[in-house]
N, C-alpha and C positions, 0 to 999 in steps of 0.2 A: 301517190305523187300529187303535185299541184293540179295537174289536169284532171285526175280522178276526183280530187276534192271539189273542184269547180263543177264537174259533172253531177256529183252528189248534191251539191247546193242547188243547181238548176232543176234537178228532179224534184227536190223538196219544194222549191218555189212554185213548181207547176203541178204539184200533187200527184206525181208519178212515183210509184214504189221503186226502190233500187232493185234491179234484177239480180237474182241470186247467181245467175250465170257469170256475172262480172266479178264475183269474189275471186275467181281464179283467172283474172284478166291477164296477168303476166304470162301464164301458160298459153292462153289463147293467142296473145300477140307474138310469142316466140314461134308458135306453130305457123302462124300466118307469115311471119318473116321468113321462115325456112321455105314455105311454099312459093313465095314470090321471088326469092332469090337475090334481090338487090342488097348490096352491102348496107347502105344507109336508106332507111325508109321513114315515111311519115304515116301515122295511123289516123284513121277517121272512125269515130264511134258515134252512132246515132241511135237514140232510144225513143221510141214512140209509145203512145199510151196503150196500143194493142189493136187487135182485130176484133171488130164487132159485126154481128150478122147484118144489122140494119144501120144505115148512116143516120147519125143523130148527134146533136150538140151535147146531149146528156149521155154520158158514158157509163156503162155497167161497171161498178167498182170491182167486180170479180174477174175481169179480163186481165190477162198477163201482158206485160210490156213486150214489145217487139224490139229486137236488137239487130243492128246491121253494123258490121265492122269491115273496113277495107284498108288497104295500104298501097302506097305508090312510091316510086323512086324519089328519094329526097335529093333535089339538085343543090349544088353548092351555090351559096349567095354570090352573085357575080361581082359584088363589091369587095369580096375577099380576094378574088383574082385580079381585080383592077380597081383599087380605091379611088382612082382619079376619074372614073367614068361619070358621065352626067347623072345628076340625081333624078329621082322620080318626079314627074310633072304632076302637080296637084292644083286643085282650085277649091275655093271656099264656097260652101252652100249652107243655107238655113237648114237646121235639123228638123225634118218632118216625120221622124220615126216615133214610135210609141215611147212611153216613159219608163219602160222596164228593160232597157238595154243591158242591165246588169245580169239578165238571164241569157244564157247561151242557148239559142234556139235556131231552128232552120228557117224561121220566118224572117228572111233578110231582104225582102223586096224593097224596103225603104233604103237599105244600104246600097243596092246595086242599080236601082231604077235609073238614076241620072247617068250612070256610066254607060248605059245602053241607049241613051237618047241621041238619035242621029243628028239632031239639030244643034247639038253642043259640041264644042271642041273636045277631041279625044285626050284624056289624061290617064295617068296611072292610078291616081287616088283622089278621093273626095275628102276634104276636111270639113266636118260638120260643126256648126256653131248654133247656139240658141241665144237669141237676143244679143248677138254680138260677142258671146263668150264661147271659146273653143271647147268642144266636147271630146271628139275622137275622130279617127278616120273611118272610112267605110269598111275597111278590113284590118285596121290596126289601131293601137293606141298612138298617142302623139307626144313627143318630147321636143322641147325648145331649149336652145342654148343661147344665153346672153350674158356678156361680161363674165365669162368663165363659171357661170352658175347654170344648173340644169333645172328646168321647170316641166311639170306635167299636170294636166287637169286632175282634179280630185275625184275619187270614186263616189263621193257624195253627189256628183252630177249624174248619177245613174248610168255611168259608162260601164263597159265590160271590164271586169277585173282581170286583165290580161296576165297570163303566166310570165310572158317575157317582160312585161312592164314591171312586175314584182321582182324579177331577177335583176333587171337593170338597176332598180332602186337599191337592191341589196349590194350590187357591185359599187355603186356610188358611195354608199355608206362605208363599205370595207376599205375603199381607197380615199376616204376623207375628201370627196369631191362635193363642193357646196351644191345643195339641191333644195327644191321645194316641191314635194309630191302632192301638194294640195293647192296648186296655183290656179287663180282665176285669170286666164289669159284671154285678152280681147283680140278681135280680128286686127285692130290697129297695131297691137303689140307685135303681131307676126311679121309686120313689114320691117321691123328694126332688129329682129333676132339675128344672131350670128350663124345659127344652123337649126334645121328642123329635121328630126328623125322620126320614122314611122316603123316601130318594131312589131313583128308578128311571130307566131310560133314557127312558121315555115322558113322565113328569110332572116329571122332574128332582128336585124335592124338595117334600114336603108335610108340614105340621105334623100331629102325631099325639097323640091323647089316650087 
């Protein structure tokens, strides 16, 4: 699947061998699904470099990766039930994260730090920009709609290659909807867009204000 391909890519980029236990991943997920009992579930898979006897930045190449898998009840996107509800509240912020956001890792302090800052107004999402050009959200890719054309930042900006992002671009192509998947969108441009969407694997896509 697309998620497994991205996991393999991230493991390669971080020099972690692909665990043999994940070869039968479908069987593991079916078993976990049955154990937890929810009809619709989302799965979380985390792979770490492994357990070493002594803490060190230099890791023994012979240790085996550690795998953690969990699942939870997948809630229905509230906008499916009520498309007219108010969109997510977001704010723009300078992107202070590292330059390899194309790697899916657990190191997300740069993504969430501002959301927990008690001195700032509470919002649902942060939209990051670098030198005035939009990159992505703290937990989602970003799409903009203007004059019946759909725009989204380029993967060359070292943003996460979201699976839902790729699926939406595929749908746009299949339905002959004008699009630009490599757009350089400025913060100023966001003020004149007709719509902003923030898609993620859990909620698929949600309108943003």
